Residue, then its C-alpha position, 0 to 999 in steps of 0.5 A: m351522056r347520049r347528047y355529048p358520046r363524044q365528051a363523056g369523060a369531059v362531062l364525067a369529069g365536070l360531074i365529079v368536080w362539081g360534087g367536090l365544088i359542092e362539098l368545098m361550098q358547104l365547108a365554107t359556110g360554117w352551118r354545113y359539112g362538107e367531106w370528102i366521103d361525100w364527094l367520093a359517094d358522089a363519084i361512085g354515083v356518077l361512075a355507077v350510071w356511066l358504066p352500065w351505060r358504056l358496057l351494056p350492049d346497044r339493045l339495052t341503052g336505047r339506041a336499038l330504040t330509036g335508031r340514033t347512034 
C-alpha cells in the first residue's frame, strides 16, 4: 500500500474480495472446501496488516527512513 496510498481502501477491498473468490473457486471444485470462516480469516489478516500501517507514526512505517511520502 506504500505504492498506492491514496487507493488503500480499494486495495483492501480488492484483497478481501479476492479471498472470497478463492473460497468460491474451491467450493466449485468438488474436492476442496470453500468456507466463509476461511474468508473471514483472510479478511482479518488483511486488516491486521493494514491497521498498524495506518495507525503507527511515520517513523515506524519506514517512511522516515526512505524520505518518501
